[in-house]
FITI-131170 format. One record per residue: x, y, z of N, C-alpha, C, O in turn. Coordinates in steps of 0.05 Angstrom, whole numbers, plus 32768, in hexadecimal, padded with zeros to 4 digits. Atoms other than C-alpha are relative to their C-alpha. Example, Ala and Ser with C-alpha at 12.3 -4.5 7.8 and 13.67 -1.06 7.14 Angstrom:
<padrens>
80127FE8800080F67FA6809C80128018800080278018800D
7FF07FE87FFF81117FEB808F7FF18016800E7FFB802C8012
</padrens>
This chain:
<padrens>
80127FF27FEE814080647ECF7FE27FF27FFC7FD67FF07FE7
801A80137FFE8101803B7EE57FEB801480117FF380248022
80157FF87FF280BF80547EFE7FEE7FEA80087FE57FDB7FF6
800F80177FF6809980247F2A7FE1800680057FDC801A8012
801A7FFA7FF7804C80207F2E7FF87FF080177FF87FD78016
8009800D7FE5803380107F747FE4800680087FD780177FFC
801E7FFC7FF97FF0800A7F977FFA7FE7800D80097FD3800D
800A80197FF57FC67FDB7FBD7FF57FED7FE87FF17FF67FD1
800B801380147FAD7F9C7F987FE4800B7FF47FD7801A8002
80187FFA80117F727FA87F667FFA801E80017FE380268004
80097FE080047F797FF77F5F800380047FE57FF780187FDC
80017FF9801C7F897FF27F15801E80027FF78024800E7FE3
7FE27FFB80097FD77FEE7F1480057FF07FE7800F7FFC7FD4
7FF9800F80187FDD7FB77EE27FEF800B7FE87FFB800E7FD3
80127FF280117FA37FD57EB8801280177FF4801880167FDC
7FF27FEA80067FCC80167EB780187FF67FEF801B7FFD7FD8
7FE7800B800E800C7FF17EA57FFD7FF67FE6800E7FFA7FD4
80038009801C7FED7FCF7E6C7FFA80157FEB800080127FD4
80077FE980157FD480127E4D801A80107FFB801D801B7FE6
7FE97FF38001801880307E5A80167FF27FEB80237FFF7FDB
7FED8010800E80437FF87E3B7FF17FEA7FE97FD97FE47FEB
80088014801480397FC57E0080007FE6800F7FF17FD48007
800280187FF080457F8F7E357FE57FFE800D7FD980138013
801B80097FF780067F6D7E4E80027FF3801D80017FDB801F
7FFF80097FE8800C7F677E997FE57FF180087FCF7FFA8000
801680107FF87FDC7F347EB67FEF801180137FFB801A8027
80147FF27FF57F9D7F577ED07FE87FF2800C7FD77FE97FFC
801680137FF77F6B7F357EFE7FF5800B801C8001801A802A
800E7FF67FE97F3C7F407F3580087FEE801A7FF77FE18027
7FFA800D7FE57F617F217F6F8021800B80078032800F7FF7
7FE47FF77FF97F9F7F387F9980177FED7FF580137FD67FEE
7FEA800F800A7FE57F247F8480007FF47FE3800F7FE27FDD
7FFF8008801A7FD47F1A7F3D801C80067FF280267FF57FE3
7FE77FFA800A80147F3D7F2C80167FF7801580158002802B
7FEE80097FEA804E7F197F51801C800B7FF58029801A8003
7FE47FF78008808E7F267F287FF9801C7FF27FE6801F7FE3
80047FE4800D80927F6F7F13800180007FE180147FF57FD5
80017FFF802180827F7B7EC7800D801E7FFB800780328007
7FF27FED800980B17FAA7EA47FF7800B7FE57FF47FFB7FD3
80097FF7801D809B7FD67E67801080197FF68012802D8004
7FF37FE8800980C180067E407FEC80127FEE7FE4800A7FD9
80157FEE8009809280417E30800880187FF1801880287FFA
7FF57FE78011809880747DF97FF4801B800C7FDD801B8013
80077FE87FF8809380BB7E107FF380117FE97FFF80197FD5
80087FF08017806080E37DEA800C801C7FFF801180278014
7FF47FE58005807E81247DCF7FF9800B7FE4800280027FD0
800B7FF08018805C81527D9C8018800B7FF28017800B7FD9
7FE57FF4800C80A481727D8D80097FED7FED800F7FF57FD6
7FF48016801180BB81307D6F7FF07FFF7FE37FFB80007FCE
80117FFD801A807F81317D3D800280167FF17FFE80137FD9
7FFD7FE7800C808B81777D2B801D7FFE7FF0801E80067FD8
7FE68003800F80D881687D1A7FFD7FEB7FEC800C7FED7FD9
7FFF8013801780C5812C7CF17FF0800C7FE87FF880077FD2
80107FF18013809081567CCA801780117FEE801780117FD5
7FEF7FEC800D80CC81887CBB80177FF27FF2801D7FF97FDB
7FEA8010800C810681567CAF7FFA7FEB7FEE800B7FE47FDD
80068017801380E1811D7C8F80157FED7FFE80207FE87FE9
7FEA80157FFB811480E87CAB7FF87FE47FF77FE17FE07FEF
8007801A8009811680A07C9A7FF27FF280187FE17FE28015
8010800C7FEA8101808E7CE18001801080178014801F801A
80007FEF7FE980EF80AE7D2280007FEC801B7FF27FD8801E
7FFD800D7FE5810280967D697FFA80108018800A80228020
80097FF27FE880DE80AF7DA680107FF98017801E7FE58018
7FF480067FE580F980B57DED7FEF7FEA800C7FD77FE88006
800F80107FF180E6807D7E1B80048000801F8017800D8027
7FFE80027FE780DE806E7E657FFA7FE380097FEA7FD47FFD
8008801B7FF880DC802D7E8C7FEC800080157FF2800F8029
801480017FEB809C801E7EB57FFF7FE2800D7FFC7FCE7FFE
8001801C7FF9809B7FE27EE57FE57FFE80137FE0800D8026
801880067FF280597FC67EFE80057FEE8019800B7FD68017
7FF5800D7FE180677FB17F4A7FE67FF380097FD180008008
801A800D7FF580327F817F677FF7800E80178007801D8023
800D7FED7FF080037F9F7F9680077FF8801E80077FE18026
7FF680017FE8801B7FAD7FDD7FE77FFC80137FD28005800B
801280057FEE7FF27F978019800A800980208021800D8026
7FF57FF97FE47FF47FA8806680117FE6800A800C7FCE8006
7FF180157FF9802A7F848084801C7FF97FF0802F7FEA7FF7
7FE880028017805C7F8B804480198004800C802B7FF48006
7FE77FFC7FF680927FA8806E80097FE9801180217FE68014
7FF880187FF280927F6880987FFE7FEA7FEF7FFE7FD47FFB
7FFE8018801380907F3B805B7FE67FF17FF77FE47FDD7FE9
8019800B800780457F3280577FFB80047FE1800380177FD5
80047FFD801D802E7F26800F801780027FEE801780107FDA
7FE67FFC801280717F1E7FF18010801A8004802380227FF5
7FF87FE37FFA807E7F628011801C80047FFB802180177FED
7FE47FFC800280C97F5C8013800A80037FE0801A80147FD7
7FFA8000802080CD7F4D7FC67FF5801A7FF5800480287FE8
80097FE5800D809E7F887FB4800E80188009801380297FF8
7FF37FEA7FF680C07FB87FE0801E80027FF1802880187FEC
7FE77FFD800D81027FA67FBF7FFD80077FE3800E80147FD7
80057FF4801D80E47FB07F797FFC801D80048006802B7FF2
80027FE6800180D17FF47F90801B80118007801F80287FFF
7FE97FF17FFC811680057FAA80127FFE7FE78024800F7FE5
7FEF7FFC801981357FF67F667FF380147FEB7FFE80187FD6
800D7FEE8015810780287F43800A8021800D800D80278025
7FF77FE37FFA811B80747F417FE8801080097FEB80258017
80147FED7FF980D5808F7F4A7FE57FEF80007FE37FD97FF5
801880127FFB808D80777F5C7FE9800D7FF47FE580267FF6
80197FF78009804B807B7F3A7FEA7FF080137FE67FD8800F
800E800D7FED801A806C7F717FDF80037FF97FD280187FFB
801A8001800C7FD580577F577FE97FFE80177FE97FEB8027
801980007FE87F9680657F857FE67FFD7FF37FDF800B7FE0
801C8005800C7F5280497F767FEB8016800A7FE6801A8021
80147FEA7FF87F2080817F747FE67FFB7FEF7FD9800E7FE5
80198007800A7EE6805D7F557FF17FE880107FFE7FD7801C
800E80137FF67EAE80327F6E7FF97FEC7FEA7FF27FF57FD3
8008801280127EA07FEE7F4D7FF97FE58013800B7FD8801D
800280187FEE7E807FB57F75800B7FE67FF480117FD38002
7FF78018800B7E977F837F4480227FFC8000802F7FE87FF8
7FE080047FFB7EE37F927F5580058005801F8002801B802B
7FFB80027FE47EF47F7E7F9B8016801580098028801A7FFA
7FEC7FF17FF57F1C7FAD7FC8800A7FF080197FFA7FE48027
7FF280137FEC7F4F7F8A7FF97FF4800C801F7FF57FFD8033
80097FF67FE77F317FB880317FE2800480017FD8800F8014
801D800180017EE87FB4801C7FEE80197FFB7FD680197FFA
800E7FE880087EDA7FFD800B801580137FF3802D80117FF6
7FF07FED800E7EF180367FE18009801980107FF880298019
7FF67FEC7FF17F1E80668005801D80077FF8802F7FFD8005
7FE37FFD80087F5E80817FE08014800A8015802C80038014
7FEF7FF57FEC7F7880A6801B800A7FEC801280227FEC8018
7FF980197FEE7F788067804880147FEF7FEE80287FE67FF8
7FEE801280107F99803F800D801B800E7FFF802F80008002
7FE67FF080007FCF8073800780097FFE801680217FF78015
7FF180047FE87FDE8072804F80097FE48007801C7FE28016
7FF9801B7FFE7FE08026804E801C7FFB7FF4802D7FF08002
7FE78003800F8018802880198014800E801180288003801A
7FED7FF07FF180388062803C800C7FF4801A80257FF4801F
7FF9800E7FE78039803F807F80147FE97FFB80267FE6800B
7FEE80188003805C800080628018800A7FF6802C7FFE7FFD
7FE67FF8800B80918027803C800B80128014802380148012
7FF67FF07FE6809B8055807B800E7FEE801280247FF4801B
7FF780137FEB80A5801980A7801B7FF37FF5802F7FEE8003
7FE5800B800B80DA7FFD8076801980168001803080108007
7FEE7FEB7FFC80FB80438074800C8002801C80248008801F
7FF580007FE88100804280BF80137FEB800880287FF08015
7FEC80187FFF811F7FFC80BE801B80097FF3803080047FFF
7FE67FF7800E8154801B808D800E80158010802680178011
7FF67FE77FF4815A805B80B5800D7FF8801780218005801D
7FF480077FEA816B803780F3801B7FF17FFF802B7FF48011
7FEA800E800981A1800C80D7801580167FFB802C80128003
7FEE7FEB800B81C2804D80B980078010801C801E80168023
7FF87FEF7FE681BA807480FC80107FF28014801C80008024
7FEF800F7FF081DD803B8121801D80017FF8803080008008
7FE47FFE800F8218804180EF800D801C80088023801D8011
7FF77FE87FFB821D808D80F680048003801F8019800F8027
7FFD7FFD7FE18214808A8145801A7FF68005802A80038013
7FE5800E7FFA824F805C8147801780137FF7802B80168006
7FEC7FF180088278808981208001801B800F801680278014
80027FE87FEE826180C5814680108003801A801B80188021
7FF580047FEA827E80AA8183801D80038003802980048018
7FE57FF7800482C280B8816C8006801E8001801D80278001
7FFF7FE37FFD82B4810081717FFE800D7FE4800280257FE3
80047FF6801982A9810C81247FE7800F7FFF7FD080058001
801A7FEF8000827E814C81207FEC7FFC7FE97FD47FFE7FED
8014800480138262813C80DD7FEE7FE880017FD87FE77FF6
800F80167FFA824C80F980F47FE9800680167FD27FFC8016
80137FF77FEB822C811A81327FE8800E7FF17FD1800A7FF9
80107FF480138208814480FE7FED7FEC7FF47FD57FEE7FF5
80148015801081ED810880D77FF07FF180167FDA7FEA800F
800F800C7FEB81D680E781197FE8801180037FD180088001
80197FEE7FFB81AA812681277FED80007FEC7FD57FFE7FF0
800E7FFE801B8193812B80DE7FEC7FE580027FD47FE58001
801380158005817C80E280DF7FEE7FFA80177FDB7FEB8016
801280027FE8815F80E781257FE780107FF87FD080087FFD
80167FEF800581348120810D7FEF7FEF7FE97FD67FEE7FE9
800F800C8016812180F980D07FF17FE8800B7FDA7FE38001
800D80167FF5810F80BD80F87FE78009800E7FD37FFB800D
80187FF47FF280DE80E981227FEB80057FE87FD37FFD7FE8
80127FF9801880C2810180DE7FF27FED7FF57FDB7FF17FEF
800E8019800780B380BB80C67FEE7FF380157FD97FE9800D
8010800B7FEB809880A481077FE5801180037FD28006800E
801B7FEC8002806180DE80FF7FF17FF77FE97FDC80037FE4
801280098016804880BA80C2800880117FE97FF780147FD8
7FF97FF08018806D80E7809080157FF37FEF80267FE57FFA
7FED800D8015809580D0805180188012800480188028800E
7FE37FF1800180DF80E380497FFD80177FF18004802E7FFA
80017FED801280CF8109800D7FF6801E800C7FFE80338002
80087FE97FF380AD813F80398011800E8017800B80238023
7FEB7FF97FEA80E981458068800F80187FF6801B80147FE1
7FF07FE88006810A818C8061801F7FF9800780257FEF801D
7FE380047FFA815781868059800D80127FED8002801C7FDA
7FED7FF1800F819281AB803C800B7FEF7FEB800A7FD67FED
7FF4800E801281B58199800080177FEB8007801A7FD67FFB
7FEE80117FF681EB817C80257FF57FE7801180007FD1800F
800C80177FF381C0815280537FF17FEF7FEC7FF07FD67FF0
8011801080138196813D801580147FE97FF380097FD57FEA
7FEC8015800881D8811380007FFF7FE8800E7FFF7FD28003
800480147FEF81D380EC803B7FE87FEF80007FE87FD68002
801C800A8001818A80E180377FFD7FF17FE57FEF7FDD7FE5
8000800C801C819080CD7FEE800E7FE4800280047FCF7FF9
7FF2801B7FFF81C680997FFF7FF37FE9800D7FF97FD28008
800E80157FF081978076802E7FEA7FF37FF07FDF7FDF7FF9
8010800B8016816980677FF17FE37FFA800E7FDA7FE3800C
801780057FEF81288070801C7FEA7FFC7FE97FEA80097FD4
80198004801380EB805A7FF77FEE80157FFE7FE5801C7FE8
80107FE7800180C18095800B800C80167FFA7FFD802A7FFD
7FF07FEA800A80F680C67FF37FFD80027FE2800480177FD6
7FFD8001801D80EC80B27FAA7FE680107FF67FD0800F8000
80137FEF800D80C780E37F7E7FE67FF07FF97FE97FD97FF1
8016800B8001807B80D27F797FEC800D7FEE7FEC80267FED
80167FF7800F803F80D77F487FE77FF3800B7FE77FDA800D
801880117FF57FFA80C77F637FEB80007FE77FE280157FDE
8014800480157FCB80AD7F2C7FE77FF5800D7FE77FE0801A
801A80087FF57F8380A97F427FF17FF47FEA7FEC80017FD6
800F801380127F5E80727F1C7FE1800380047FD57FF98017
801B7FF87FFE7F17808D7F0F7FEF7FF37FEA7FF97FE97FD6
8013800D80137ED880737EEB800080127FE7800980297FE8
80007FEE80197ECC808B7EA27FF0801880047FF7802C7FF8
800E7FEA7FFD7E9A80BC7EB8800D801A8009800680308001
7FEF7FED7FF17ECF80E27EE3801C80037FF2802E80107FFD
7FE87FFC800B7F0780DC7EAD8005801A7FF8801D801E7FF3
7FFB7FE280097F0181267E98800580128017801880228016
80027FEE7FEC7EF481487ED9800A7FF6801C800D8005802F
7FF9800E7FE67F0981177F0F7FE67FFD80127FCF7FFF8009
801980037FEF7EDB810D7F4E80088009801C801F80128020
7FFA7FF87FE47ED9811B7F9880147FF1800F80207FFB8022
7FEC80117FF47F0780E27FAA801C800D7FF5802F800F8005
7FE67FF280097F3E81047F7C80038017800F801A801C8016
7FFE7FE67FF37F3181467F9E80097FFA801C8017800B8028
7FF480057FE47F4081237FE2801E7FF77FFE802E7FFB800F
7FE3800980027F8081047FC88011801B7FFC8025801F800A
7FF27FE380077F97814C7FAC8004800D8019801A8016801F
7FFB7FEE7FE67F8A816C7FF180147FED801280267FF8801D
7FF080117FEE7FAC81308017801E80047FF8802E8005800A
7FE4800480047FED81337FF2800C801C7FF78022801D7FEC
7FF87FE7800A7FF181807FE5801D800780108029801A8006
7FE87FF97FF280308183801680167FED7FF7802C7FEE8003
7FED801480058055814A7FF3800F80097FE780207FFA7FDE
7FF37FF78019806C81737FB57FFC7FE87FEA800F7FDE7FDD
800480198013804A813B7F897FEA80087FEE7FD980187FF5
80147FFC80138021813C7F4C7FEB7FED80037FEF7FD6800C
801580157FFD7FDD811C7F4B7FF280037FE17FED80187FD6
800D8004801C7FBD81047F067FEA7FEE80057FEB7FDE8017
801A801580017F7980E07EFC7FF97FF47FE37FF680037FD0
8008800D801A7F6780B07EC47FEE7FE780077FEE7FDC801D
800F80187FFF7F36807A7EB6800F7FE97FF4800D7FE47FDC
7FEF8014800B7F66803F7EB07FF17FEA7FEB7FFA7FE27FD5
800C8013800F7F31800E7E977FF7800C7FE37FF77FFF7FCF
80067FF8801B7F19803C7E60801780047FF380177FFC7FDC
7FE67FFE800B7F61804D7E5180077FE57FF0800E7FE57FD8
7FF9801880097F6C80047E477FEF7FF77FE67FFA7FEA7FD4
8010800180197F2F80027E13800D800F7FEB800F80067FD4
7FF77FEB80187F4F803E7DEC801A7FF17FF7801F7FF17FDF
7FE6800B80077F9380197DEE80007FE77FED80147FDF7FE1
80068019800C7F757FDB7DCE7FF980097FE17FFC7FF87FD0
80077FF5801B7F5F80077D8E801A80027FEF802E800D7FFA
7FE78000800F7F9580017D598000801C7FEE801580257FE6
7FFE7FEB80107F7D803E7D307FFF801980107FF0801C8023
7FFB7FE67FEF7F9780837D477FE6801180017FDF801C8016
80177FF080027F5780A77D307FE97FF380117FDA8003801C
8012800A7FF37F2B80757D5280028009801D7FEF8010802A
7FF87FFB7FE67F5180817D927FF7801C80097FEC8021801F
80067FE27FFB7F4780CC7D8C7FE2800580007FD88016800E
801D7FFE7FFC7EFE80C37D817FF27FF880197FDE80048023
8005800B7FE67EF7809B7DBE8003801580157FF180198025
7FF47FF17FED7F1C80CD7DE77FEC80197FFD7FE480248011
80107FE880017EF081077DCB7FE37FFA80077FD5800D800C
801980087FF97EAF80DE7DDB80008005801F7FEB800C802A
80027FFD7FE17EC480E37E27800D801980098014801B8021
7FFA7FE87FFC7EDB81297E1F80218004800A80288015801B
7FE580007FFC7F27811D7E20800F800A7FE7800680047FD1
7FEE7FF780167F5D813F7DF480157FEA7FF8801D7FE77FE1
7FEB801380037F8F81087DFD7FFC7FEA80177FF07FEF802C
7FFF80127FEB7F9880CA7E24800B8004801A80218010801A
7FF57FFB7FE47FA480CC7E6F801A7FF48001802C8000800D
7FE480087FFD7FDE809E7E668016800E7FF6802D800A7FFE
7FE97FF08009800580CF7E3F800680138013801C801D8011
7FF97FEE7FEE800180FF7E7A80107FEE801780227FF68025
7FEE800F7FEB801A80C67EA8801D7FFB7FF480307FFB8004
7FE78005800A805480B87E7A801180187FFF802980158005
7FF47FEB7FFF806780FC7E74800B800C801C802180148021
7FF87FFC7FE2806281097EC180167FEE800780297FF78014
7FEA80157FF9808E80C97EC9801980077FF9802C80078009
7FE67FF8800B80C180E17E9C800980198013802180198019
7FF97FE97FF480C381247EC4800A7FFA801C801D80058026
7FFF800D7FE780BF80FF7F04801C7FF5800480267FF7801A
7FE7800A7FFF810080DE7EF5801880137FFB802F800C7FF9
7FED7FE78005812281217EE9800C7FFD7FE1802380057FDD
7FF78002801B812A81117E9D7FF680187FEE7FE480277FF5
80077FED80158126813D7E62800B7FF57FE480197FE07FE4
7FFC800A8018812E81367E16800F80157FEE8009802D7FEE
7FF17FF38015815C814F7DE17FFA7FF37FE77FEC7FDF7FE7
8008800C801C815781417D94801780017FEE802780147FEE
7FEF7FFF801B8180812F7D5A7FF07FFE7FE97FDB7FF07FEA
80157FFD80188162813D7D17800F7FFF7FE8801E80127FE4
7FF38000801A817C81277CD37FF17FEF7FEC7FDA7FE97FF2
8012800D8018816481037C937FFE7FE280097FEA7FD58001
8001801C7FF9817480BD7CB17FED7FFC80177FDC7FEA8015
801380027FE9814E80C77CF47FFF801A800E801380298010
80077FEF7FE9812E80F87D237FFC7FF080177FEC7FDD8019
7FFE80107FE6813B80E17D697FFE8012801980098027801C
80027FF17FE3812780F67DB080167FED801180147FD58011
7FED800B7FEF816480E77DE07FF98006801E7FF4801D8024
80057FFC7FE4815780DE7E2B801680068010802A7FF68010
7FE77FFD7FF0818580FE7E5B7FF6800C80197FE080188018
80067FF47FE7818481157EA58004801F7FFE801880287FF2
80007FE67FFF8175815F7EB0801A8009800C80237FFE8020
7FE77FF97FF581B681857EBB80197FF57FEE80307FFE7FF2
7FE9800C801481E1815D7E85800B80147FF57FFD80277FEE
7FEE7FEF800F821A81807E677FFC7FF47FE07FF37FDD7FDB
7FFC8008801C8221817B7E1A80107FE77FFB80047FD77FEC
7FF380188001825781437E1E7FF27FEC800B7FF27FD67FFE
800F80157FF5822B811C7E4C7FE77FF77FEF7FE07FE07FED
80178005801381F181217E1E800A7FF47FE67FFA7FE77FD8
7FF4800D801B821E810C7DE280057FE0800880027FCD7FF9
7FF8801A7FF3823380D17E0E7FE77FEB7FFD7FEB7FD37FFA
801A80107FFC81E880B67E107FFE7FF27FE27FF47FDB7FDE
80008008801D81F180AF7DC080157FE58002800E7FCE7FFF
7FE980127FFF8238808C7DC88012800A8011801680228013
7FE97FF47FEF826E808F7DF88014800F7FF5801C80248000
7FEE7FF48010829D80A07DC47FFA801F7FFC800C80307FFD
80087FE38002827680E27DB9800A800F8019801580258016
7FFA7FF17FE7828380F57E02801D8001800480278016800B
7FE27FFF800182CD80DF7E02800C80147FEB802080217FF2
7FF27FEF801182DD81067DC57FF180177FFA7FF680207FE4
80107FEC800382AD813C7DCA8011801D7FFC80238025800B
7FEF7FEA800A82C5817D7DA57FE9801980067FEE802D8014
80137FE97FFA828281A97DA57FE57FF97FF67FE17FE57FE8
801B80098007823A81A67D9C7FF0801A7FF37FF080307FFD
80107FE9800A820D81CE7D6A7FE57FFA80087FDA7FE38007
801A80007FF281CC81DF7D8B7FED80137FF27FF3802B7FEE
80167FEF8009818C81F87D6E7FE97FFC80147FE27FE5801B
801880017FF28152820A7D9A7FE97FF57FF17FE57FFE7FDA
8018800B800C811481E17D8B7FEE80157FF27FE780137FDB
80107FE8800980ED82207D828008800D7FE57FF980127FD3
7FF37FF78015811D823B7D517FFF7FEF7FE77FFA7FF87FD1
800280168016811E81F87D277FE480027FF57FE280007FDD
801C8002800B80D281FC7D207FFD801B7FF47FF2801D7FDD
80037FE5800D80D482497D14800C80037FE67FFE800E7FD5
7FF37FFA8019810882477CD97FFE7FE77FF080057FE87FD9
80098016800F80F482007CC380157FEC7FF7800E7FD77FEC
7FEC80108009813881E17CB58019800B800D801C80228014
7FE77FFA7FF5817D81DD7CCF801280147FF1802280227FFC
7FF37FEB8010819882067C947FF5801D800580028032800A
800F7FE57FF78163823D7CA1800B800D801980118025801B
7FF87FF67FE6817882417CE9801E800980008025801C800E
7FE87FF5800381C082477CD78003801D7FF18013802E7FF8
7FFF7FE8800D81B2827D7CA67FF4801880117FFA8030800B
800D7FEB7FF0818882A47CDB801580038019800E8012802C
7FEB7FFE7FEA81C7829D7D0B7FF47FF8801B7FFA8004802F
800C800B7FE6819E82767D40800D7FE3800880047FD6801A
7FF180187FF981CE823A7D408015800780168024801A8011
7FE97FF97FEC81FD823B7D7F80137FEA8001800C7FD27FFF
7FEA80167FFD824082187D8780067FFD801D801180118027
7FFD80017FE5824582007DCE80187FEC800780207FDA7FF7
7FE480137FFA828481DF7DF47FF67FF180177FDD7FED801A
800480197FEC828881AD7E307FEF800780147FE47FF68021
800C7FFB7FE9826781D77E647FE380087FF87FD4800F800B
801D7FFC800A822681E37E3D7FE87FEE800E7FEA7FD58009
801280107FF481E981CA7E667FEA7FFD7FEC7FDE80117FE5
80108002801281BA81AB7E367FE58005800B7FDF80008023
801D7FF87FFB817181C47E357FEC7FEF7FF67FF27FE67FDF
8015801180068132819A7E2E7FFA800E7FE57FF680267FE3
800B7FFB801C8122819C7DE08014800B7FEE800E80127FD7
7FEA7FF78011816581B17DC880047FEB7FE680027FD37FE9
7FF8800E8018817581977D82801D80027FFD802780187FFA
7FE17FFE7FFC81BF81857D83800A7FEF7FE77FFD7FDE7FDB
7FEF8010801081F5816A7D5580198005800D8022801B8014
7FE57FFD7FF3823881567D7480197FFC7FEB80177FEE7FD7
7FE78000800E827D815F7D5980137FF2801380187FFB8029
7FED800F7FEE82AF812C7D7480177FF37FF680177FF27FDD
7FE5800A800B82F3810D7D68800B7FEB801380127FF28029
7FF580157FEF830B80CA7D86801C7FF67FF580287FE58001
</padrens>
């Protein structure tokens, strides 16, 4: 599961990526500095893991991770191949969700490809290119379903009507994600893999003075995307980069306090990206290790077990489950058992975020 960072050139994508991951994507003051997408495996901040470590005192701790991809800056004409557009759009298609970085700061030393600062215009430039590519995809699918509908197939006639309505929606300058559809229709739309149907997080890159409260440009973005069912986060990427260079945790905290922040903005971005990908965490906790495991929301106990090893899923017998809150309340697995708060679940159990689990299996 990958989350792609997109935006115009020189808005701070690579700076943000460098903060998010240990990889150092090249960052420079000219377009197309990033050509090949950089991929970083990013640790998901989770205070629950720290609490479990404190209670269990394991030999090692392994957090959940998510993949972030730094995609080169898009420009006008990308849908027609401008600025290596086809390659960039292909990189976006391979991602499961999008982090769209918008420049919301003034700095005469950092050029803007359009000569002025306007995050709404920048957003519309990216949207337009992705929508054009989606129209191209849609017209090919429409042709296919129209051919099938000519045989009299009622379901195909419905598909043609649906895609026709969606075509009008996109031609009005709207993204696919804002198109209302039934669960059944959603299956067809998802199968088309439209770029503008991917879940999205807008990250407003501000100056240090706006890192705590945002600014008027951020407010404009929030107003502009209010009908998109999208989250908006703001942070000062350049400042976050300075913080990430500090090796000492306490030094980083002091830096954050100096600018009025409780935690680094990148932590919020990572957690939001994790949610955006429809992911959640369950834990295993023992003397050897405390570990956060990443699963899709809605996974059953056997599917969750399969993330550890396929044999766990094949030979699944049962899952012993402790709610995180109960583990913390009683302080240990034995204390939870004595309090009667450990539940034994079967194959149909849907795993909840934060469950502490132990699997019984037989192969």
